[in-house]
C-alpha positions as CSV (number, residue, x, y, z in Angstrom):
1,R,0.0,0.0,0.0
2,L,2.7,2.4,1.0
3,K,4.8,1.5,-2.1
4,A,1.8,2.3,-4.3
5,L,1.4,5.6,-2.6
6,N,5.0,6.5,-3.0
7,R,4.8,5.5,-6.7
8,L,1.7,7.7,-7.1
9,Q,3.6,10.6,-5.5
10,V,6.5,10.1,-7.9
11,V,4.2,10.0,-10.9
12,L,2.4,13.2,-9.7
13,Q,5.8,14.8,-9.2
14,H,6.8,14.0,-12.7
15,L,3.6,15.3,-14.1
16,K,4.2,18.5,-12.1
17,M,7.7,18.7,-13.5
18,S,6.6,18.3,-17.1
19,K,4.2,21.2,-16.6
20,Q,7.0,23.2,-15.1
21,T,9.2,22.9,-18.1
22,D,6.8,25.1,-20.0
23,S,9.3,27.8,-21.3
24,T,7.2,30.7,-20.1
25,A,7.4,29.6,-16.5
26,E,9.4,31.9,-14.2
27,V,11.3,29.0,-12.8
28,L,11.8,25.6,-14.4
29,L,12.1,22.6,-12.1
30,E,13.3,19.4,-13.9
31,K,14.7,16.1,-13.0
32,K,17.5,14.8,-15.3
33,G,19.1,11.6,-14.3
34,G,19.9,11.8,-10.6
35,A,20.0,15.6,-10.7
36,G,17.3,18.1,-9.7
37,I,17.7,21.2,-11.9
38,I,16.4,24.6,-11.0
39,T,16.5,27.2,-13.8
40,L,15.6,30.8,-12.9
41,N,13.8,31.8,-16.0
42,R,13.1,35.5,-16.1
43,P,15.9,36.6,-18.4
44,K,14.3,40.0,-19.2
45,A,14.3,40.8,-15.5
46,L,17.8,39.4,-15.1
47,N,16.2,36.4,-13.3
48,A,15.3,38.5,-10.3
49,L,13.5,36.4,-7.7
50,N,9.9,37.1,-7.0
51,L,7.6,35.5,-4.4
52,S,6.0,33.0,-6.7
53,M,9.5,31.7,-7.8
54,I,10.5,31.4,-4.1
55,Q,7.3,29.5,-3.3
56,Q,8.0,27.0,-6.1
57,I,11.7,26.5,-5.4
58,Y,11.5,26.0,-1.6
59,P,9.2,22.9,-1.6
60,Q,11.0,21.4,-4.6
61,I,14.4,21.5,-2.7
62,K,12.7,19.9,0.3
63,T,11.1,17.2,-1.9
64,W,14.4,16.4,-3.7
65,E,16.2,16.3,-0.4
66,Q,13.9,13.4,0.7
67,D,14.0,11.7,-2.7
68,P,16.4,8.7,-2.7
69,E,16.6,9.0,-6.5
70,T,17.9,12.6,-6.4
71,F,21.6,12.8,-5.7
72,L,22.4,16.5,-6.3
73,I,20.7,19.8,-7.0
74,I,21.9,22.2,-9.7
75,I,20.7,25.9,-9.9
76,K,21.3,28.2,-12.9
77,G,19.9,31.2,-14.6
78,A,18.5,31.4,-18.2
79,G,19.4,33.9,-20.9
80,G,23.2,34.0,-20.6
81,K,23.4,37.5,-19.0
82,A,22.6,36.9,-15.4
83,F,22.4,34.1,-12.8
84,C,20.1,36.2,-10.7
85,A,20.4,40.0,-10.2
86,G,18.6,40.1,-6.9
87,G,15.1,40.1,-5.5
88,D,12.1,41.8,-7.1
89,I,12.7,45.1,-5.3
90,R,10.1,47.1,-7.2
91,A,7.2,44.8,-6.1
92,I,8.4,44.9,-2.5
93,T,8.5,48.7,-2.7
94,E,5.0,49.0,-4.0
95,A,3.7,46.6,-1.4
96,G,5.6,48.3,1.5
97,K,4.2,51.7,0.6
98,V,0.7,50.5,1.1
99,G,1.4,48.2,4.0
100,D,0.7,45.1,1.9
101,K,1.7,41.8,3.4
102,L,4.1,41.1,0.5
103,S,6.8,43.1,2.3
104,Q,6.7,40.5,5.1
105,D,5.9,37.4,3.0
106,F,8.7,38.0,0.5
107,F,11.5,38.3,3.1
108,R,10.1,35.5,5.1
109,G,9.9,33.2,2.1
110,E,13.3,34.3,0.7
111,Y,15.2,33.8,4.0
112,R,13.5,30.4,4.5
113,L,14.8,29.5,1.0
114,N,18.3,30.7,1.9
115,N,18.2,28.5,5.0
116,A,17.0,25.5,2.9
117,V,20.0,26.0,0.6
118,G,22.3,26.3,3.6
119,T,21.0,23.2,5.3
120,C,20.5,21.1,2.2
121,K,21.5,17.5,2.7
122,K,22.1,16.9,-1.0
123,P,25.1,18.4,-2.7
124,Y,24.0,21.8,-4.1
125,V,25.8,23.2,-7.1
126,A,25.1,26.8,-8.2
127,L,26.3,27.9,-11.6
128,I,26.8,31.6,-11.0
129,D,27.3,32.7,-14.6
130,G,26.7,36.4,-15.2
131,I,25.2,38.9,-12.8
132,T,24.9,37.5,-9.3
133,M,23.7,40.1,-6.7
134,G,21.6,40.3,-3.6
135,G,18.9,37.6,-3.8
136,G,21.0,35.7,-6.3
137,V,23.8,35.5,-3.8
138,G,21.3,34.1,-1.3
139,V,20.3,31.1,-3.4
140,S,24.0,30.2,-4.2
141,I,26.5,31.2,-1.5
142,H,25.0,28.9,1.2
143,G,25.3,25.8,-1.0
144,H,28.2,23.4,-1.2
145,F,29.6,24.5,-4.5
146,R,29.5,27.8,-6.4
147,V,31.0,27.8,-9.9
148,A,31.9,31.3,-11.2
149,T,32.9,32.1,-14.8
150,E,34.6,35.0,-16.6
151,K,31.1,36.5,-16.9
152,T,30.3,36.5,-13.2
153,L,29.7,39.9,-11.7
154,F,29.2,39.7,-7.9
155,A,28.0,42.5,-5.6
156,M,25.9,43.2,-2.5
157,P,24.8,46.8,-3.4
158,E,22.1,47.1,-0.8
159,T,23.5,50.1,1.2
160,A,22.9,52.2,-2.0
161,I,19.1,51.6,-1.8
162,G,18.6,52.0,1.9
163,L,18.7,48.3,2.7
164,F,21.5,46.1,4.0
165,P,23.3,43.0,2.6
166,D,20.7,40.5,3.6
167,V,20.0,36.9,2.4
168,G,22.5,35.7,5.0
169,G,25.1,38.3,4.3
170,G,25.6,38.7,8.0
171,Y,26.8,35.1,8.0
172,F,29.0,34.8,4.9
173,L,30.5,38.3,4.6
174,P,32.3,38.5,8.0
175,R,33.6,35.0,7.3
176,L,35.5,36.0,4.2
177,S,39.3,36.5,4.7
178,G,40.4,39.7,6.6
179,K,37.9,42.5,6.3
180,I,36.9,41.8,2.7
181,G,33.3,41.1,3.6
182,Y,33.0,44.4,5.5
183,Y,34.4,46.3,2.6
184,L,32.1,44.6,0.0
185,A,29.1,45.1,2.3
186,L,29.6,48.8,3.0
187,T,30.8,50.0,-0.4
188,G,28.8,47.6,-2.7
189,C,32.1,47.0,-4.5
190,R,31.7,44.8,-7.6
191,L,33.9,41.8,-8.2
192,K,34.3,40.2,-11.6
193,G,35.3,36.8,-13.0
194,R,38.1,35.0,-11.2
195,D,38.1,37.7,-8.4
196,V,34.8,36.2,-7.2
197,L,36.8,32.9,-6.6
198,K,39.8,34.7,-5.1
199,A,37.5,36.6,-2.6
200,G,36.2,33.2,-1.4
201,I,32.7,33.7,-2.8
202,A,33.0,31.0,-5.5
203,T,34.5,27.6,-4.9
204,H,35.4,26.9,-8.5
205,F,36.1,28.8,-11.8
206,V,35.1,27.4,-15.2
207,E,34.8,29.0,-18.7
208,S,31.2,30.1,-19.3
209,E,31.1,28.0,-22.6
210,K,32.1,24.9,-20.7
211,L,29.1,25.0,-18.3
212,P,26.7,22.9,-20.6
213,A,29.4,20.2,-20.7
214,L,30.0,20.4,-16.9
215,E,26.2,20.2,-16.3
216,K,26.0,17.1,-18.6
217,D,28.9,15.4,-16.7
218,L,27.3,16.2,-13.4
219,I,24.0,14.7,-14.5
220,A,25.9,11.6,-15.8
221,L,27.6,10.9,-12.5
222,K,26.4,7.5,-11.1
223,S,25.1,7.9,-7.5
224,P,27.4,10.9,-6.9
225,S,28.8,11.6,-3.5
226,K,30.0,15.1,-2.5
227,E,33.6,13.9,-3.1
228,K,32.8,12.7,-6.6
229,I,31.1,16.0,-7.4
230,A,34.1,17.9,-6.0
231,D,36.5,15.9,-8.1
232,L,34.5,16.6,-11.3
233,L,34.4,20.4,-10.5
234,N,38.1,20.4,-9.6
235,S,39.0,18.8,-13.0
236,Y,37.1,21.5,-14.9
237,H,38.5,24.1,-12.6
238,M,42.1,22.9,-13.2
239,K,41.7,23.0,-16.9
240,C,40.5,26.6,-17.0
241,T,43.3,29.0,-17.8
242,V,41.2,32.2,-18.3
243,D,42.8,35.1,-16.3
244,Q,44.9,32.5,-14.4
245,E,47.9,34.9,-14.2
246,K,45.9,37.9,-13.1
247,E,46.4,39.1,-9.5
248,F,43.4,39.4,-7.2
249,V,42.0,42.9,-7.8
250,L,42.0,43.7,-4.0
251,D,45.5,42.2,-3.3
252,E,47.3,45.6,-3.4
253,H,44.7,47.1,-1.1
254,M,44.2,44.3,1.4
255,E,46.4,45.8,4.1
256,K,44.4,49.0,4.0
257,I,41.1,47.2,3.8
258,N,42.0,45.2,6.9
259,S,43.0,48.2,9.0
260,L,40.5,50.7,7.8
261,F,37.4,48.5,8.0
262,S,38.2,46.9,11.3
263,A,37.0,50.0,13.2
264,N,34.1,49.5,15.7
265,S,31.8,52.2,14.3
266,M,31.0,53.8,11.0
267,E,32.2,57.2,12.2
268,E,35.5,55.6,13.1
269,I,35.8,54.0,9.6
270,V,35.1,57.3,8.0
271,K,37.7,59.0,10.2
272,R,40.3,56.4,9.3
273,L,39.6,56.8,5.6
274,K,40.0,60.5,5.9
275,Q,43.3,60.2,7.9
276,D,44.7,57.6,5.5
277,G,44.2,60.1,2.6
278,S,45.5,57.6,-0.1
279,P,43.7,57.6,-3.5
280,F,42.2,54.2,-2.5
281,A,40.9,55.5,0.8
282,M,39.5,58.7,-0.8
283,K,37.6,56.6,-3.4
284,Q,36.0,54.5,-0.6
285,L,35.1,57.6,1.3
286,E,33.4,59.1,-1.8
287,T,31.4,55.8,-2.2
288,I,30.4,55.6,1.4
289,N,29.3,59.2,1.5
290,K,26.7,58.3,-1.2
291,M,25.2,55.4,0.8
292,S,22.3,55.6,3.3
293,P,23.8,56.5,6.7
294,T,21.1,54.3,8.4
295,S,22.0,51.4,6.1
296,L,25.7,51.7,6.8
297,K,25.1,51.6,10.6
298,L,22.7,48.6,10.4
299,T,25.1,46.8,8.1
300,L,28.2,47.2,10.2
301,R,26.4,46.0,13.3
302,Q,24.7,43.1,11.3
303,L,28.2,41.9,10.2
304,R,29.8,42.3,13.6
305,E,27.1,40.3,15.3
306,G,26.7,37.8,12.5
307,A,30.3,36.9,12.7
308,S,29.6,34.7,15.7
309,M,26.1,33.5,14.9
310,S,24.7,30.5,13.1
311,L,23.1,31.0,9.7
312,Q,19.6,30.5,11.3
313,E,20.3,33.2,13.9
314,V,21.6,35.5,11.2
315,L,18.5,35.1,9.1
316,R,16.3,35.7,12.1
317,M,18.2,38.9,12.8
318,E,18.0,40.0,9.2
319,Y,14.3,39.5,9.0
320,R,14.0,41.9,11.9
321,L,16.1,44.4,10.0
322,S,14.1,43.9,6.8
323,Q,10.9,44.8,8.6
324,A,12.6,47.9,10.2
325,C,13.7,49.0,6.8
326,M,10.1,48.5,5.4
327,K,8.9,50.9,8.1
328,G,11.6,53.5,7.5
329,H,12.2,56.2,4.9
330,D,15.5,55.3,3.1
331,F,14.5,52.1,1.4
332,Y,11.7,53.8,-0.6
333,E,13.9,56.8,-1.3
334,G,16.8,54.6,-2.4
335,V,14.7,52.5,-4.8
336,R,13.2,55.7,-6.2
337,A,16.6,57.3,-6.8
338,V,18.3,54.2,-8.2
339,L,15.7,52.1,-9.9
340,I,12.6,54.2,-10.6
341,D,13.5,57.9,-11.4
342,K,17.2,56.9,-11.8
343,D,18.4,60.4,-10.8
344,Q,21.0,58.7,-8.6
345,S,20.5,61.4,-5.9
346,P,18.7,60.0,-3.0
347,K,17.8,62.3,-0.1
348,W,18.5,60.2,3.0
349,K,16.8,60.8,6.3
350,P,18.8,61.2,8.5
351,A,21.4,62.6,6.1
352,A,24.4,62.1,8.3
353,L,25.9,59.2,10.3
354,E,26.0,61.2,13.5
355,E,22.2,61.7,13.3
356,V,21.5,57.9,13.3
357,S,21.3,57.2,17.0
358,D,22.4,54.0,18.7
359,E,19.0,53.8,20.2
360,F,17.4,53.8,16.7
361,V,19.8,51.1,15.6
362,D,19.1,49.0,18.7
363,N,15.4,49.1,18.0
364,C,15.9,47.7,14.5
365,F,17.5,44.6,16.1
366,K,14.7,44.0,18.6
367,P,12.8,40.7,18.5
368,L,9.4,40.8,16.8
369,G,7.7,38.3,19.2
370,N,5.2,36.2,17.2
371,D,6.2,37.9,14.0
372,D,9.8,36.7,14.2
373,L,11.1,34.5,11.4
374,K,10.5,30.8,12.1
375,L,12.9,28.4,10.5
C-alpha cells in the first residue's frame, strides 16, 4: 500500500515537472538523471526572484532532499546574462508603501529558502554565470559549490538603496578573509570573474562556454557523492586558464582594507579613511558618502554580530532588520533614486551618520515576538 502511494507521488511529481518545463514559467524545475535542476527563467528581469518563484523552489528543494533517486541539485539562470540579479525590489517597494503583506511574505519566504540551501543534505551546485547580486547570492552562496565564470559579476549593493546586505550576508560576509566582507558590504564593490573565486565567494572557476558540458557530466555521475562532485568540479577548474595569471584585484589594497574596515563604528571607519588620505581611501570615502547612513550603521552591526552567529540566527536577525527598513524612509527613497527615477541622488533621512542614534539602531534589532522568522 505504502509502495503504491509512493509510486503515485513520484508520478504526480513527474507530471508536475513536465508542466513546469513550460518555457514561459518563471522558474523551471526538472529532473535529469539523478539531478534536480532549478532554472531561474526571467531573463528579461535578469532572473530576479519574486515571491512565486521562491514559493516554487522551496518545496522542490525539500522534496528532492527526501527523494532517494535525487543525488544532487543544480541551480542556474536562463538567458546568458545573469544568474540572478537580486530580489524583485520594485514589487516589495509598491507593497511596502501601502502596507501590503508582501513586504513580510517576500523576506520570510526568501530567508527560508536561503536556509533550505544552507542546510540542504544533497550536494547543491550553483552555476553563477553572469550577474549575481543580492537575492542571487542568497540562493547560491550557502550551498556546497559555487561555480563562477569569466562573466560572473558579484555585488551586494544594498546600502545604496537604503537596505542592508541580507539573504544571510551577515553570515558569509564576516567569514571572508580579513575584512573583505565588511568592505564589500559597506561599499557595494563589484567583483568580476576570477576575483569572485579569489575573494572566497565562489568555490570553482570554469569558462562560461564549458558550463553545458559540466552540467552534462554532473548529471551523468552515477550515485554521486559530494567527493565525486568535488572531483569533477576540480577537474574542470584545473583545466580553466582564463585570467589565471591575473592578480586578485584587491590584493594591493588588502592591508588598507583590513586596517580601515576593522573599526568598531561607521564614524571611526570614515575618520580612518580621511586620515589615510590615499587615493584608494578617498575613493572608498566618496562611495560611502553616497550610501544611506542608516543602512551603513545597520550593516556594520549586522556583520559584527553575524560573525559569531549560526546561519539561522543571522536570518532571524536579518528578518527583523528587513521589517525595520520597510517601516523606514531610506529604502523607498533609495529605490526611487536608483531604480525608478534613476536620478541617482537619494535624499537620505537622517542625512548624516552622526544623526543615526544608537537607540534607533538597537530598536531595529529587537525581537518581533510572534512575528519573528520561524525556520
